[in-house]
C-alpha positions as CSV (number, residue, x, y, z in Angstrom):
1,M,-21.2,-8.3,204.8
2,K,-21.5,-11.8,203.5
3,T,-23.7,-12.5,200.4
4,E,-22.6,-16.1,199.6
5,G,-25.9,-17.8,200.3
6,R,-28.2,-15.1,198.8
7,P,-29.2,-15.0,195.1
8,K,-27.8,-12.1,193.1
9,L,-31.1,-11.4,191.5
10,V,-34.4,-11.2,193.3
11,Y,-36.3,-14.4,192.4
12,Q,-39.4,-12.6,191.3
13,A,-37.5,-10.1,189.1
14,D,-35.3,-12.6,187.3
15,P,-36.0,-12.1,183.6
16,I,-34.2,-15.2,182.5
17,R,-36.2,-17.4,184.9
18,E,-39.5,-15.8,183.7
19,S,-38.6,-16.2,180.1
20,L,-37.7,-19.9,180.6
21,R,-41.0,-20.4,182.4
22,I,-42.7,-19.4,179.2
23,L,-40.3,-20.6,176.5
24,G,-38.7,-23.5,178.3
25,A,-41.6,-26.0,178.2
26,K,-40.9,-29.0,176.0
27,W,-41.9,-28.4,172.4
28,T,-42.5,-24.7,172.8
29,L,-39.5,-23.4,170.8
30,M,-40.1,-26.1,168.2
31,I,-43.7,-24.9,167.7
32,I,-42.5,-21.3,167.4
33,R,-39.8,-22.4,165.0
34,D,-42.4,-24.1,162.8
35,V,-44.6,-21.0,162.7
36,A,-41.8,-18.5,162.3
37,F,-39.3,-20.3,160.1
38,L,-41.3,-22.9,158.3
39,G,-44.6,-21.2,157.7
40,L,-46.6,-23.9,159.4
41,H,-49.8,-22.4,160.8
42,H,-52.1,-25.4,161.2
43,F,-52.3,-27.9,164.1
44,G,-51.8,-30.9,161.8
45,E,-48.8,-29.4,160.0
46,I,-47.0,-28.6,163.2
47,R,-47.8,-32.1,164.6
48,R,-46.6,-33.9,161.5
49,N,-43.4,-31.9,161.5
50,N,-42.5,-33.0,165.1
51,P,-42.4,-36.7,165.5
52,G,-43.1,-37.6,169.2
53,L,-45.3,-34.5,169.8
54,T,-48.7,-35.8,170.8
55,A,-51.9,-34.1,169.9
56,R,-52.6,-33.5,173.6
57,V,-49.3,-31.8,174.3
58,L,-49.5,-29.7,171.1
59,S,-53.0,-28.6,172.0
60,R,-51.8,-27.6,175.5
61,R,-48.7,-25.8,174.2
62,L,-50.7,-23.9,171.6
63,R,-53.2,-22.8,174.4
64,Q,-50.3,-21.7,176.6
65,L,-48.7,-19.7,173.7
66,V,-51.9,-18.0,172.9
67,A,-52.6,-17.2,176.6
68,G,-49.0,-16.0,177.0
69,G,-49.5,-13.6,174.0
70,L,-46.9,-15.3,171.7
71,L,-49.3,-16.7,169.2
72,K,-52.7,-15.5,168.0
73,R,-55.4,-18.1,167.2
74,N,-57.4,-17.2,164.1
75,E,-60.5,-19.1,163.0
76,K,-62.1,-18.5,159.6
77,S,-64.6,-20.8,158.0
78,G,-64.0,-23.5,160.6
79,K,-60.2,-23.5,159.9
80,V,-57.9,-22.6,162.7
81,T,-54.5,-21.0,162.1
82,Y,-51.8,-19.8,164.5
83,V,-49.6,-16.7,163.8
84,L,-46.9,-14.9,165.8
85,T,-47.8,-11.8,167.7
86,S,-45.3,-9.1,168.2
87,K,-44.3,-10.7,171.5
88,G,-43.9,-14.0,169.6
89,E,-41.8,-12.3,167.0
90,D,-39.4,-11.2,169.8
91,S,-38.9,-14.9,170.7
92,V,-37.5,-15.5,167.2
93,Y,-34.2,-13.9,168.4
94,V,-33.9,-16.7,170.9
95,L,-34.3,-19.2,168.0
96,L,-31.7,-17.4,165.9
97,A,-29.2,-17.5,168.8
98,L,-29.9,-21.3,169.2
99,L,-29.4,-21.7,165.4
100,R,-26.1,-19.9,165.5
101,Y,-25.0,-21.8,168.6
102,G,-26.0,-25.2,167.0
103,M,-24.2,-24.4,163.7
104,L,-21.0,-23.4,165.6
105,H,-21.0,-26.3,168.0
106,H,-23.1,-29.1,166.7
107,M,-22.7,-29.3,162.9
108,K,-20.4,-31.8,161.4
109,K,-16.9,-30.5,160.6
110,G,-16.2,-29.8,157.0
111,N,-19.8,-28.8,156.3
112,K,-19.8,-25.8,154.0
113,Y,-23.0,-24.5,155.5
114,D,-23.3,-21.1,157.1
115,V,-26.1,-19.1,158.8
116,D,-27.3,-17.6,155.6
117,D,-27.6,-21.1,154.0
118,A,-29.5,-22.3,157.0
119,M,-31.9,-19.4,156.8
120,R,-32.6,-20.1,153.1
121,E,-33.0,-23.8,153.9
122,L,-35.5,-22.9,156.6
123,H,-37.4,-20.6,154.2
124,Y,-37.1,-18.0,156.9
125,Q,-38.4,-14.6,156.2
126,S,-38.0,-12.3,159.2
127,P,-41.4,-11.5,160.7
128,F,-40.0,-8.0,161.1
129,E,-39.7,-7.5,157.4
130,K,-42.8,-6.6,155.4
131,Q,-44.4,-9.6,153.8
132,S,-44.5,-9.3,150.0
């Protein structure tokens, strides 16, 4: 039986395709990075940290991330903040893999920088650890 032309995974059941549909939109992972690693929770903070990200695109991505269950939108006294949900916290593993890959393959040779240094530089505190 020939299977050359048929996909190995059923299109609708492909978890990589579905994950990329959600996380693969331009700016999405950078927004999650800002919330998770840099502690930026306000629209203006995220926009300032990403030159080239327009207010319109940021607004759209934040709505998509909230609708997709990765971020929660909180409004208190007229101030809006965005925080990771448990589903959003799971996406941090994708960012950690990208960080490791980037450090292994895209950092300048001779740099005495390791993953632990990068985490400290990003002021990253795992969302899975209890906040103190």
